[in-house]
N, C-alpha and C positions, 0 to 999 in steps of 0.2 A: 504494500500500500504506500501511496505517496501522500504526504501531508503538505499543506500550504505553509508559507513562511509567516503568514499572519493568522494567528489563532490556532494553528496546529490541527485544523480539521482536515479530514480526508478530502482530497481533490476530486471534483466531479470529472468525468471523462472529457468533457468539452474543455475545461480549464487545463487539465493535464495535457491535452493534445495541443492546444494553442500556446501554452506557456512553456512546455518542455519538449515534446516530440517534434513539433514543427520547427522550433528554433534549432534543435540539434540537426534536423534534416537539412536545413539551410546551410549550416556550418560545414556539412560534408558534401553538399552539392547534389543531394539526392531528393527525389520526391518523398514527402513525409509518409512513413508507414503509419497505419492506424494502430491503436492499442490492440485491436483484435489480431492484426498481423503479428504483433509481438507475442500474443498468446499462442497463435498457431506455431510460431517458430519454437517457442518454449516446449510445446507439446511434442512436436516432431523431434526435437533434440532429445527429449526425455525418452521417447519410444526407441530411438536409435541407440541410446546409451543403455538400454535394458531396464528402464524404470519399471517398478511394479505397476502393472496395468490397473489394478484396483485402486491404488493410491492416486494414480493419475486421473482415474475416473472421478474420484472424490474431489481432487483439486480443481478439475474443470467443471464439475457440477453436471456431468453427463448421467443419463439414466442407465446406461449400460457400458461395460468395459468394451464390448464389441464396437460400439460407436467410436471409441478412441482408436481402435486398431483399424477400422474401416476408413477413418478420416485421416489419420496421421501417419500411417505406415507407408 
């Protein structure tokens, strides 16, 4: 989770994207990935590294472990 500098509350997706992700993308000269793109990357790397599929299911909030394997393998 990411928290804001003012008040320490969790950042909303829109604020996180505009304030952090888009700014980082401009610095590296690439179009900005969405937070969901980062989630997909995390899941794909976890599957390829041999992560526990049930733990990944819980982390991603999927209804079944099969969904993880079908989507991210």
